[in-house]
C-alpha positions in Angstrom: 10.6 -9.5 32.7 8.2 -9.5 29.8 9.3 -9.0 26.2 7.4 -7.0 23.8 7.6 -7.9 20.1 7.9 -5.5 17.3 7.6 -6.1 13.6 10.1 -4.8 11.1 9.3 -4.4 7.5 12.1 -3.6 5.1 11.1 -2.9 1.6 12.8 -1.8 -1.7 10.5 -0.4 -4.3 12.4 0.5 -7.5 12.8 4.3 -8.2 12.1 3.7 -11.9 9.5 3.7 -13.1 8.3 6.3 -10.6 4.7 5.2 -11.3 5.4 1.9 -9.6 6.6 3.6 -6.4 3.6 6.0 -6.4 1.2 3.1 -7.0 2.7 1.3 -4.0 2.2 4.3 -1.6 -1.3 4.9 -2.9 -2.2 1.2 -2.3 -0.7 1.4 1.2 -2.8 4.5 2.0 -5.9 2.9 0.6 -5.5 -0.2 2.8 -4.6 1.8 5.9 -7.6 4.1 5.4 -9.9 1.2 4.9 -8.7 -0.5 8.1 -8.6 2.9 10.0 -5.0 2.5 10.8 -3.1 5.7 11.4 0.6 5.8 10.4 3.1 8.5 10.0 5.6 7.9 7.2 9.2 8.5 7.7 10.3 8.4 4.1 12.6 5.5 4.9 12.2 2.0 3.5 12.0 0.4 7.0 9.0 0.4 9.3 9.2 -0.7 12.9 5.8 -1.2 14.6 4.2 -3.2 17.4 1.1 -3.6 15.1 1.4 -7.0 13.3 -1.5 -6.2 11.0 0.2 -3.0 9.8 3.4 -4.9 9.2 1.6 -7.6 7.2 -0.3 -5.1 5.1 2.9 -3.2 4.2 4.8 -6.4 3.5 2.1 -7.9 1.3 1.8 -4.7 -0.8 5.5 -4.3 -1.1 5.8 -7.9 -2.5 3.6 -6.7 -5.4 5.8 -3.7 -6.3 9.3 -4.8 -5.3 11.3 -6.7 -2.6 10.5 -7.0 1.0 11.4 -8.7 4.2 9.3 -9.1 7.4 11.0 -9.7 10.7 9.6 -10.3 14.2 11.9 -8.9 16.9 11.8 -8.8 20.7 12.6 -5.6 22.6 15.1 -6.3 25.3 
């Protein structure tokens, strides 16, 4: 049986000032567009993806605007 890893990014960007949250989402969209990565946002502060690059991008940007944790998990 093979395991497939997923990446979990949990982030917390403060609501105030709102400009900080908007700047985070703009930066994420810029990075994803530049790397031609498609992603559908859920509006939640947790992302689960098999794409390590996507997880790392979100995690690194979230560190600039708030708190974040990056986890590697195995589907069982």
